[in-house]
C-alpha positions in Angstrom: 35.3 112.7 41.2 37.8 110.7 39.5 40.6 111.7 37.4 39.1 111.4 33.9 35.7 113.0 34.7 37.2 116.3 36.3 39.4 116.0 32.5 36.4 115.6 30.6 34.3 118.4 32.5 37.6 121.0 31.8 37.4 119.9 27.9 33.7 120.7 27.9 34.3 124.2 29.7 36.8 125.1 27.6 35.1 124.3 24.5 31.9 126.1 25.8 33.8 129.2 26.2 35.8 129.0 23.1 32.4 129.0 21.2 30.5 131.5 23.2 33.8 133.9 22.8 33.1 133.8 18.8 29.9 135.9 19.1 31.6 138.6 21.1 33.9 141.4 19.4 37.3 141.3 20.1 38.4 144.2 22.9 40.5 147.5 22.0 40.8 147.0 18.7 42.5 149.7 16.5 39.4 151.8 15.2 39.8 154.5 12.9 38.6 157.8 13.2 36.6 159.5 10.8 36.9 163.5 10.0 34.0 165.5 9.3 34.1 167.4 6.3 32.4 171.0 6.7 31.1 173.0 3.5 29.1 175.6 5.5 29.1 179.2 4.4 31.9 178.8 2.0 34.5 177.9 4.7 35.9 174.3 3.8 37.6 172.4 7.1 37.6 168.9 8.7 36.4 168.5 12.3 39.0 166.0 14.4 36.5 164.3 15.4 38.8 162.7 18.5 41.6 161.8 16.0 45.1 163.3 16.5 46.2 162.8 12.8 45.4 164.1 9.6 46.3 162.1 6.5 46.7 164.6 3.2 47.1 163.4 -0.2 48.3 166.6 -2.3 48.3 166.8 -6.3 50.1 169.8 -7.3 49.6 170.9 -11.0 51.5 174.3 -10.3 55.0 173.8 -8.9 56.1 171.3 -6.2 56.1 170.5 -2.6 60.1 170.0 -2.2 60.2 173.0 -0.2 58.3 176.4 1.2 58.6 178.5 -2.6 56.3 179.6 -4.8 52.8 177.6 -5.0 52.9 175.9 -1.5 50.2 174.6 1.1 49.6 174.4 4.6 47.7 172.4 7.0 46.1 174.8 9.8 45.3 173.9 13.1 42.3 176.1 14.9 41.0 176.1 18.2 38.4 178.2 20.0 41.1 181.6 19.9 41.8 181.0 16.2 45.0 179.8 14.6 47.1 177.6 16.8 49.6 176.2 14.3 50.6 175.6 10.9 52.4 173.2 9.2 54.1 173.4 5.7 53.2 170.4 3.4 56.5 170.7 1.9 59.0 167.1 2.0 61.5 169.6 3.7 59.3 170.3 6.7 60.5 167.9 9.5 57.6 168.7 11.6 55.4 166.3 9.3 56.1 163.2 7.6 56.1 163.3 3.9 56.8 161.1 0.9 56.4 161.7 -2.9 53.7 159.5 -4.5 55.2 157.8 -7.7 54.8 154.9 -10.1 51.6 153.2 -9.8 50.5 154.7 -6.8 50.6 157.6 -8.6 48.6 156.5 -11.5 46.2 154.8 -9.4 45.3 158.3 -8.1 42.1 160.4 -9.3 42.6 162.7 -12.8 41.2 166.2 -11.8 42.5 167.8 -15.2 44.9 167.0 -18.0 48.8 167.6 -17.8 51.3 166.3 -15.5 51.2 167.1 -11.8 52.8 166.0 -8.8 51.9 163.9 -5.7 52.7 163.6 -2.1 50.9 162.3 1.4 51.6 164.0 4.5 50.7 162.9 8.0 50.3 165.8 10.5 50.0 165.2 13.9 47.9 167.4 16.3 46.8 167.7 20.0 43.4 166.5 19.8 42.6 167.9 23.2 43.5 171.4 21.7 43.0 171.3 17.9 39.1 171.7 16.9 39.3 171.8 13.2 42.1 171.5 10.4 41.9 173.7 7.4 44.6 174.4 4.2 46.2 177.5 3.4 47.5 178.1 -0.4 49.6 180.8 -1.6 51.5 181.1 -5.1 54.4 182.9 -3.7 53.1 186.0 -2.8 51.7 187.0 0.8 48.9 188.5 -1.3 47.9 185.6 -3.1 47.6 183.7 0.6 43.8 181.7 0.9 42.8 179.8 4.1 40.0 177.1 3.8 38.3 178.0 6.7 37.7 181.6 5.8 38.2 181.3 2.2 38.3 184.9 1.3 39.3 184.9 -2.3 42.7 186.6 -2.8 43.4 189.5 -4.9 44.2 187.2 -8.3 41.2 185.7 -7.9 42.6 181.8 -6.3 40.3 180.6 -3.6 39.0 177.1 -2.3 36.3 174.9 -3.7 35.3 171.7 -3.1 34.0 168.4 -5.2 30.4 168.5 -3.2 30.6 164.8 -3.0 33.9 164.1 -1.3 36.3 165.6 1.0 38.5 166.8 -1.7 39.5 170.7 -1.9 40.4 172.2 -5.0 42.7 175.6 -5.1 42.6 177.8 -8.0 40.5 179.7 -9.9 37.7 177.4 -11.2 37.4 174.0 -10.6 35.6 173.6 -14.1 38.0 174.5 -16.0 41.2 172.5 -15.9 44.1 174.5 -16.6 42.6 176.7 -13.3 43.3 174.2 -11.0 46.6 175.0 -9.2 46.2 171.8 -6.7 43.8 169.1 -5.6 43.8 168.1 -1.7 42.1 165.1 0.2 42.3 164.3 3.9 41.0 161.8 6.2 41.9 160.4 9.8 44.5 157.8 10.1 44.5 154.5 12.5 44.3 155.5 15.9 44.8 152.7 18.5 42.7 153.0 21.4 44.3 150.3 23.4 46.3 146.8 22.9 44.6 144.4 21.1 42.8 141.7 23.2 44.0 139.1 20.9 43.3 137.3 17.6 40.1 134.7 16.6 40.6 131.0 16.4 41.1 129.2 13.4 37.8 127.8 12.1 38.6 124.3 11.8 40.5 124.4 15.6 36.9 125.9 17.1 35.0 123.0 15.1 37.4 120.5 16.6 37.2 122.2 20.3 33.3 122.1 20.1 33.5 118.3 18.9 35.5 117.6 22.0 33.1 119.3 24.4 30.4 117.7 22.9 32.0 114.3 23.0 33.7 114.8 26.6 29.6 115.5 27.8 28.7 112.5 26.3 31.1 110.2 27.8 29.9 112.1 31.3 26.6 110.9 30.4 27.2 107.3 29.6 29.1 107.2 33.0 26.4 108.0 34.6 23.9 105.8 33.0 26.5 103.0 33.8 26.6 104.2 37.5 23.0 104.2 38.2 
């Protein structure tokens, strides 16, 4: 085969391969693992669904999350034997990543009650092979006022967790329908987890179109060359 025919054939094969790849998803893309929110039997927790990080947004109307004092909230991990660990949702806790939400990001948060509040985001990592579900613990400064969302036994001061029914939102307080009774609002979900290295990025559409056109052009030239020889 002549050199120019070999080059044309190579161009045709390359263009055809590129075109067919457009219909195939990229391998090993970053995917998000969704958490399942459980509300059965007046208990509230997230099934881990194979993820290893829970991203929590805390809107605190009573107290703040600077340190463990007064109104404080915790992420609690459960395995088949019960509570495996807990992490305080506070900025002083070095076991998790926490930042205060301010400015426009804070203004964009839903308004669940009137009045000022402090807002935070925490990323809590855990061993997904051991932890089956993640719950929340809330307290208002007294050991007698602790409530676990997974059990949700009402505290002696009537404080408990409730949910918004249609969202993965927990309310900590005495009554979610009375603005003055909500002490905190907590939302959570899975973070992005990389399942493997990204295979590549798709080529821009103009480049793909050019490659396909070159392929057809190469095929036409080869066909005409064969006709001339015949």
